[in-house]
C-alpha positions in Angstrom: 52.6 43.3 -8.9 54.7 41.2 -10.7 55.4 38.2 -8.7 57.5 35.4 -9.4 55.6 31.7 -9.2 58.2 30.8 -6.9 57.1 33.2 -4.4 53.8 32.2 -4.7 54.5 28.5 -4.5 56.8 29.5 -1.3 53.7 31.0 0.5 51.6 28.2 -0.4 54.0 25.6 1.3 54.6 27.7 4.6 53.0 25.6 7.4 50.1 27.9 9.0 50.8 26.6 12.2 54.4 28.1 12.0 53.2 31.6 11.7 50.4 31.8 13.8 52.5 32.0 16.9 54.2 34.9 14.8 50.7 36.4 14.5 50.1 35.8 18.1 53.4 37.4 19.3 53.2 40.7 17.1 49.5 41.5 18.1 50.3 41.0 21.8 53.1 42.8 22.3 51.4 46.1 20.9 48.5 45.5 23.7 46.0 43.8 21.8 45.0 40.1 22.8 44.9 36.6 21.3 40.8 36.6 21.0 41.4 39.8 19.0 43.1 38.2 16.2 41.0 35.2 16.7 38.2 37.5 15.8 39.9 38.5 12.6 41.2 35.7 11.2 37.3 34.3 12.0 35.7 37.3 10.6 38.6 36.9 6.7 37.7 32.9 6.6 34.5 32.0 8.0 36.2 29.5 10.2 35.3 28.5 13.9 37.7 28.2 16.8 37.4 24.4 16.6 38.2 24.9 12.7 41.2 26.7 13.2 42.6 24.8 16.3 42.1 21.9 13.9 44.1 23.2 11.1 47.1 24.2 13.3 47.1 21.0 14.6 47.2 19.2 11.5 50.0 21.8 10.4 48.4 22.4 7.5 50.3 24.6 5.0 48.2 28.2 3.7 47.5 26.5 0.8 44.9 24.3 2.1 44.2 26.2 5.1 42.4 28.7 2.5 40.9 26.2 0.6 37.7 25.8 2.5 37.5 29.1 3.7 34.5 30.8 3.1 36.4 34.3 2.5 34.1 37.0 3.7 32.6 39.0 1.4 33.9 42.5 2.4 37.5 41.0 2.0 37.9 42.8 -1.5 37.8 46.0 0.7 41.2 45.0 2.3 43.7 47.6 0.6 47.1 48.8 1.2 50.8 48.2 1.4 52.0 44.5 2.9 55.6 43.3 2.4 56.1 46.5 0.2 53.1 45.2 -2.5 49.5 46.3 -2.9 47.4 43.7 -1.4 44.5 45.0 -3.8 47.4 44.4 -6.9 48.4 40.5 -6.1 47.5 38.5 -8.9 47.6 34.8 -7.3 44.3 34.2 -5.3 46.2 32.4 -2.7 49.2 34.8 -2.1 46.1 37.7 -1.8 44.0 35.9 1.0 47.7 35.3 3.0 48.4 39.1 2.5 44.7 40.2 3.3 45.7 38.2 6.7 49.0 39.6 6.7 47.0 43.2 6.6 44.9 42.6 9.4 47.4 41.5 11.4 49.5 44.2 11.2 46.2 46.5 11.5 45.4 45.2 14.9 48.9 45.3 16.0 49.0 49.0 15.0 46.0 49.7 17.4 43.1 50.5 14.8 39.7 49.7 15.6 38.0 46.5 15.5 35.5 48.2 13.1 37.4 49.4 11.0 39.6 46.4 10.6 36.7 44.3 10.0 35.0 46.4 7.5 32.4 47.2 9.4 29.5 49.8 7.3 31.8 50.6 4.9 
């Protein structure tokens, strides 16, 4: 993936709290729940509900959001297109993590089963 440094920097500086409501709206509009969204976020990042709430309240950037995240050991199994890019081919580690989250939110909104989204037993 040919990704410009400015694109990576822009993603790093996005405020998680400003994107989070968009995630909630996207999944709820498609009949999924906020609890399911949280399950996906916790699975990917290893954060607890309290930690995510604190990060939202603190208005951290995606860079800070993923800084202390313990990425799930199966995150590398997240593959496919998001925003026109193959997630598995993204070179910048932070951009890839953000796109992993975007991909999981998309799969949730598309109605995929949670076992598939969370890459269980693969």
